[in-house]
N, C-alpha and C positions, 0 to 999 in steps of 0.2 A: 021197545026193541033193544036187544042186547048190544052193548057197546062193541063187543068183539066182532059181531057180525057186521057192524058198520066198517070196521077197519079191514077185515078180511074180504069184504065185498069190493073194496077199492083196489085190491091187488090184481093186476092184469099182466099181460105178456111183457111189456117194457119194464115193469117193476121187477119181475122175476129175473129178467136178464141182468138188470143192474145188481140185484142181490147176488147172483152167481158170480158176476165179475168181481164184486167186492170180496166175496169169499175166496176166490182164486188169488186175489192180490194179498189177502191177509195170510192165508195158509199155504199157498203155493200148490202146484199140481201134484207134488210127491206126497204131501201129507193128507190130501183129500181122501184117498182110499182108507187110510188109517182112521181118520175122523168118522167116516161113514160106518166103518166096522165097529167102532166104539159106540156110535149112536144106535146101531142095529142090535148090539149086545145089550145095551141098556134097555131098549124097548122090549127085547125078548125076556129079560129078567123082570121087567115091570109086569108084563102079561102073565108070566109065571106066578108072580106074587099076587096078582089080582085074582087069579083062579084059585089059589090056595087059601086066600083070606076067607071067603064065605064058608068053606069047609071047616076051617078052624073055629069060626064063630058058631057054627051049628053044634060042634062037639062041646064047646064051652057052655052053651045054653042048656044042654041036657042034664 
């Protein structure tokens, strides 16, 4: 069994609430939207790069 599945399998409702409270304490309510916007932009860029990568590899192999 994968060790990550063991850790993620143990996260429940109370743990998520604790994580959200800690994030609010660390970053404050005003910076959370900026943080989420940055994470969303990073994920969008990652997905874009992941889609472009296979196309580039096909062109290089020809």
